Backbone as CSV, one residue per row, in Angstrom:
resi,resn,N_x,N_y,N_z,CA_x,CA_y,CA_z,C_x,C_y,C_z
1,MET,35.387,-32.343,34.529,36.506,-33.207,34.288,37.558,-32.472,33.461
2,LYS,38.818,-32.738,33.738,39.895,-32.094,32.989,40.523,-33.108,32.043
3,TYR,41.116,-32.574,30.973,41.743,-33.412,29.961,43.145,-32.898,29.668
4,ARG,44.060,-33.824,29.416,45.434,-33.470,29.076,45.721,-33.983,27.662
5,VAL,46.233,-33.090,26.821,46.633,-33.437,25.466,48.151,-33.373,25.409
6,THR,48.759,-34.457,24.925,50.204,-34.523,24.762,50.499,-34.728,23.285
7,ILE,51.285,-33.803,22.722,51.632,-33.875,21.305,53.147,-33.909,21.182
8,SER,53.652,-34.974,20.574,55.089,-35.153,20.404,55.491,-34.808,18.978
9,ALA,56.726,-34.346,18.829,57.258,-34.046,17.498,57.618,-35.331,16.762
10,ASP,58.093,-36.330,17.516,58.348,-37.658,16.973,58.260,-38.658,18.120
11,SER,58.449,-39.933,17.835,58.238,-40.956,18.858,59.252,-40.895,20.001
12,LEU,60.385,-40.240,19.795,61.411,-40.136,20.837,61.522,-38.727,21.433
13,ASP,60.511,-37.922,21.251,60.522,-36.539,21.727,60.639,-36.496,23.256
14,PRO,61.741,-35.942,23.800,61.894,-35.898,25.260,61.055,-34.801,25.923
15,ASN,60.618,-33.819,25.161,59.827,-32.712,25.712,58.571,-32.473,24.877
16,PRO,57.594,-33.372,24.971,56.377,-33.161,24.189,55.593,-31.954,24.698
17,GLU,54.776,-31.414,23.834,53.909,-30.287,24.196,52.727,-30.842,24.988
18,VAL,52.542,-30.364,26.208,51.456,-30.838,27.072,50.545,-29.655,27.386
19,THR,49.252,-29.835,27.112,48.271,-28.782,27.350,47.064,-29.390,28.046
20,GLU,46.514,-28.672,29.017,45.346,-29.161,29.745,44.123,-28.311,29.429
21,PHE,42.956,-28.985,29.407,41.690,-28.331,29.066,40.616,-28.736,30.059
22,GLU,39.668,-27.846,30.252,38.542,-28.112,31.139,37.490,-28.991,30.473
23,ASP,37.300,-28.815,29.167,36.237,-29.522,28.455,36.796,-30.414,27.355
24,PHE,36.111,-31.532,27.128,36.537,-32.483,26.111,36.559,-31.851,24.725
25,TYR,35.526,-31.067,24.401,35.458,-30.491,23.056,36.616,-29.530,22.792
26,GLU,37.090,-28.833,23.839,38.247,-27.943,23.660,39.502,-28.758,23.342
27,ALA,39.696,-29.862,24.053,40.845,-30.737,23.808,40.766,-31.337,22.408
28,GLU,39.587,-31.752,22.021,39.386,-32.336,20.696,39.670,-31.303,19.593
29,ASP,39.199,-30.086,19.764,39.469,-29.016,18.796,40.956,-28.711,18.705
30,TYR,41.626,-28.716,19.847,43.061,-28.447,19.884,43.829,-29.523,19.108
31,ILE,43.461,-30.784,19.328,44.107,-31.879,18.606,43.867,-31.741,17.109
32,HIS,42.630,-31.486,16.737,42.277,-31.339,15.323,43.090,-30.217,14.677
33,ASP,43.157,-29.075,15.329,43.913,-27.934,14.783,45.403,-28.239,14.689
34,SER,45.945,-28.874,15.709,47.366,-29.186,15.728,47.742,-30.183,14.632
35,VAL,46.949,-31.226,14.481,47.210,-32.232,13.442,47.090,-31.592,12.062
36,ASN,46.061,-30.801,11.842,45.891,-30.142,10.542,47.017,-29.158,10.249
37,ARG,47.460,-28.442,11.253,48.561,-27.489,11.081,49.855,-28.215,10.696
38,SER,50.113,-29.336,11.341,51.317,-30.113,11.051,51.268,-30.712,9.644
39,ILE,50.136,-31.260,9.272,49.990,-31.826,7.929,50.126,-30.734,6.882
40,GLN,49.533,-29.587,7.133,49.626,-28.478,6.179,51.070,-28.022,6.025
41,TRP,51.847,-28.049,7.100,53.261,-27.680,7.019,53.996,-28.646,6.097
42,HIS,53.712,-29.948,6.249,54.337,-30.942,5.371,53.962,-30.703,3.908
43,ILE,52.712,-30.399,3.662,52.246,-30.151,2.297,52.912,-28.907,1.726
44,ASP,52.962,-27.841,2.505,53.543,-26.583,2.043,55.038,-26.686,1.766
45,HIS,55.748,-27.531,2.504,57.196,-27.616,2.374,57.678,-28.801,1.536
46,SER,56.751,-29.556,0.988,57.136,-30.681,0.138,57.383,-30.181,-1.286
47,PRO,58.494,-30.607,-1.892,58.739,-30.199,-3.285,57.861,-30.978,-4.264
48,TYR,57.146,-31.976,-3.773,56.311,-32.829,-4.613,54.844,-32.678,-4.238
49,ILE,53.995,-33.085,-5.130,52.554,-33.095,-4.849,52.273,-34.276,-3.924
50,ILE,51.509,-34.037,-2.878,51.162,-35.082,-1.912,49.919,-35.819,-2.413
51,SER,50.051,-37.135,-2.585,48.918,-37.939,-3.044,47.955,-38.183,-1.882
52,GLU,46.793,-38.680,-2.191,45.795,-38.983,-1.161,46.333,-40.038,-0.196
53,LYS,47.036,-41.020,-0.719,47.626,-42.070,0.123,48.671,-41.472,1.065
54,GLU,49.528,-40.606,0.554,50.545,-39.956,1.387,49.896,-39.072,2.447
55,TYR,48.808,-38.389,2.061,48.072,-37.553,3.013,47.533,-38.414,4.158
56,ASP,46.948,-39.550,3.801,46.407,-40.453,4.821,47.512,-40.978,5.734
57,GLU,48.693,-41.254,5.166,49.826,-41.715,5.972,50.312,-40.616,6.917
58,LEU,50.371,-39.380,6.427,50.749,-38.258,7.283,49.753,-38.092,8.431
59,LEU,48.473,-38.196,8.113,47.424,-38.074,9.128,47.583,-39.160,10.190
60,GLU,47.825,-40.372,9.751,48.008,-41.483,10.681,49.235,-41.258,11.577
61,GLN,50.323,-40.777,10.992,51.540,-40.511,11.770,51.306,-39.426,12.815
62,GLU,50.649,-38.351,12.417,50.411,-37.248,13.350,49.470,-37.650,14.479
63,ILE,48.465,-38.425,14.165,47.532,-38.873,15.197,48.223,-39.831,16.165
64,ALA,49.150,-40.646,15.656,49.891,-41.571,16.514,50.772,-40.825,17.523
65,LEU,51.161,-39.596,17.205,52.005,-38.800,18.094,51.196,-37.981,19.096
66,THR,49.875,-38.167,19.090,48.972,-37.384,19.928,48.296,-38.286,20.958
67,ARG,48.220,-37.795,22.189,47.562,-38.564,23.242,46.595,-37.659,24.010
68,LEU,45.412,-38.178,24.262,44.385,-37.468,25.037,44.049,-38.330,26.236
69,GLU,44.111,-37.721,27.426,43.798,-38.483,28.629,42.978,-37.647,29.605
70,GLU,42.143,-38.338,30.380,41.372,-37.691,31.446,42.262,-37.571,32.677
71,ILE,42.184,-36.425,33.332,42.969,-36.261,34.567,42.076,-35.844,35.714
């Protein structure tokens, strides 16, 4: 079975990043790495310390911009 991962920069992104994988675990790893990379970018570029609550909100936002589907 093949899987398609779609990752948008924001909710109105006209050209989201679309990647296809042969195995579910590869797609899952890709999503995990992408979400962590994006959150780390926010942390690195924030002039303020990110609280646990803010971290959880960032995680929720990034996951909401990610879609995994079977094709």
